[in-house]
C-alpha positions, 0 to 999 in steps of 0.5 A: 358065736353067730348072729342068730345066737347073739340075738337069741341070747339078748332076747332071753336076757331082755325077757329075764330082766322084765321080772325080779320075782322068785321062781315060787311066785312066778309058778304060783301065778301061772298055776293060779291062771291055769286054775282060773281058766280051768274053772271058768273056761275049760270045764264049761266048754267040756260040759258043752260037748258032754251035753251035746254028745249025751244022746249019742253020735247019731242024735248029735249029727241029727241036730244039724240035719233039720231045716231050721238048723241048716238055715241058721248055719247058712244065715250065720255064714252069709252074714259073716261073708258080707260083714267081714269084707265090708269091715275090712275095707272100711278098716283099711280106709279109716286106719289110713286116714287116721294114721297118715293125716291130720284133719279137723274132727279126727278125734271125733272119728276115732270116738265114733269107731270105738262107740260099739265097744262101749255101747251094749249090743242090745242098744245098738239093735234098738238104734236100728229099730228106731230108724227102720221100725214102723214107728221109726224115722224111715219106717213109713217110707220103707213100708210104702215102698215094700222095703224090709230092713228089720226082721230080714237079712239087711237088718241083721247085716247092719246090726252085725256091722255096727258091733264089729266095726272097731276090730279091723281099724283098731288093729291097723291104727297103731301099726300104721302110726308106728310105720310113719309115711316115709315109705309111701312118700318114697314110693310116690317120689320114685313115680309109683301111682297111688294104687301101686304104692298101696299094693306094693308098700302099704299092704305088705306092711299091714297084711298080718295085722289086717288078717288078725283084725279080720279073724277077730271080726269074723269071730264076733260076727258069727257069735253075735247075739244081742244086736241080732236078737233085737232086729231079727224077729226070731223067725224060724228058718229065715232070720235065726242065726246060730246063737239065736237058734241055740236059745230057741232050742234051749227054751224048748227044753231040747238040750241035746240039740241046743248044746250040739249047735253050741258045740259047733259055734265052739269049734268055730271059735277054736278054729278061729283061735288056732288061725289067730295063733298062727297069724301071731306067730307068723307076724312076730316070729323071727324068720332066718334069712341068709345074707347072700353077700356075707353068708351070715344068717340073721333074724328078720321079721317077715 
């Protein structure tokens, strides 16, 4: 019996020891979970695609070819391309500070990072209205200098950043805390610079969690509705993202086009989930590596 078989047997025994329920109970719970997902997830998703294709494939494709739809798609992708890198940079920096150092106000910083998860997205949009609206704190100054924040791209980006801040940070903090500081300290002791330590020690250790957080952040950025709805102004062809465009089409009783654009958002979500599953598998699945000395195969996490 080789090392791989021993590891696999121990892993199976450990999983079996986690539950003592009978086979009937386990299968019933699994069936209930699938039934719940079918009723509240799969059937609604199927209904979206059914409604989108009700007018035929030509009508479906035509829903994406008008200028308003194309503008909404471009704006959604543009906002995501700005928000995700910024949140990734902030997430790495904030997680590094929180996980590696002790300082006064650390808990306050963690609370502020978690705030978007507790505050309604509509409230987060109103925050920027109070700051940058004509009657807000900075509104008169911005108007005097002809700088547009609300009802323009900057306001949409700011609102989206606010609601997506926690995703990358929250994926990295537990991992960095569990890894400790020993490897970084060893690299510094051996003469590595700060940048070399980060790129050769820290980043390889957090790359899968970082990618996982980026995927979640991107999904939320493309699908955000509440905060963006408050600050966008709903200007056709200019400040409507895809979720806002869906709302407008539906309110105009253009159901086929509304569901067509909604189906595109759904497909983006499915792609996101597929990439997420691949990242999870890559991050946690044991890769077989051959030991060149003993020529014994062992399982290791890559």
